[in-house]
Every structure is written in structure tokens, then in C-alpha cells.
C-alpha angles and dihedrals in degrees: 000000000000112000125208126192113215113195117185132131090220111089089200093056092045091049094047094047093042093052091049095049094043089053087056090052103259124139109234133213116188132205125185097198141021097260091053090048092056092046093048091047089056094048102036103033093208122203091236140002130219103198128189116217101215109060137133125258095016120015121225095265092052090046090049091053091052094045092049090049088056095043120012088191095056114139103227131166121185116228114194147140086229101087102162120136095243093056092046091050092049090052094047092047089050091055107272110146097204145002132221122192118218132269088056131187126222088250090056092052094046091049092050093050089050092050090048089055091235110172114260113256120256109251119215 
């Protein structure tokens, strides 16, 4: 089953995104801060990561750097309310493959997962 790591300090955002992806058939791993996201990436080796930028402990860009150091082929998309060009360029230069601005729609998330090349979920 395709596994997606959702890293966001907002429980509401994690819950909303998790429910959406589970309904599509994905297995979900959740992190509530950047440090936990890096640790879970190491342990779980998810197929893709949806990573918030503004989080406690390590922010999303710091987390992205650590994830990319572990796995240069990691499929990571940044998901953030901060949609300015400078932030997007920093994330892309650090290895993010895509960027979604909050609030997001289900169509945005599906398109990002497709662009990341995340495996399609197994439908029961």
C-alpha cells in the first residue's frame, strides 16, 4: 500500500488531509513537528511527503534538508500558507518537488501526488 507522510503542526490540517488520503486508499503516517517528520521518514520510508513549512522544533525547510540528506530521491511537496516566491524557490532549491498553498483543495493534493510520482493507492 502506498504510504504518505503528512507533517503539519496543525491537528486540523493533518486530520483533514489524512481523511482525504485514507479515503483514496493511502496509508498515512503523521508528524506534528519537523523533528518528528525527519524521524518518521527514516523509520517509515514513505512513498511521498507533504511537509508544512511553519512548524516547531525544525521548520519545514530544515526538515526538508535533513530528509534530502537521508534520501536524495525523496518525493517531497511543501504545503504552506506562505506562498511567496522566495519561500517557494528556497524549497525547490532544497529538493522539494512541488508546492501547495493552503487552503488546499482535494484536486490540488491529488495533482501534487501525481506530479510527485507517488504510487497509486491500492483500492480494496
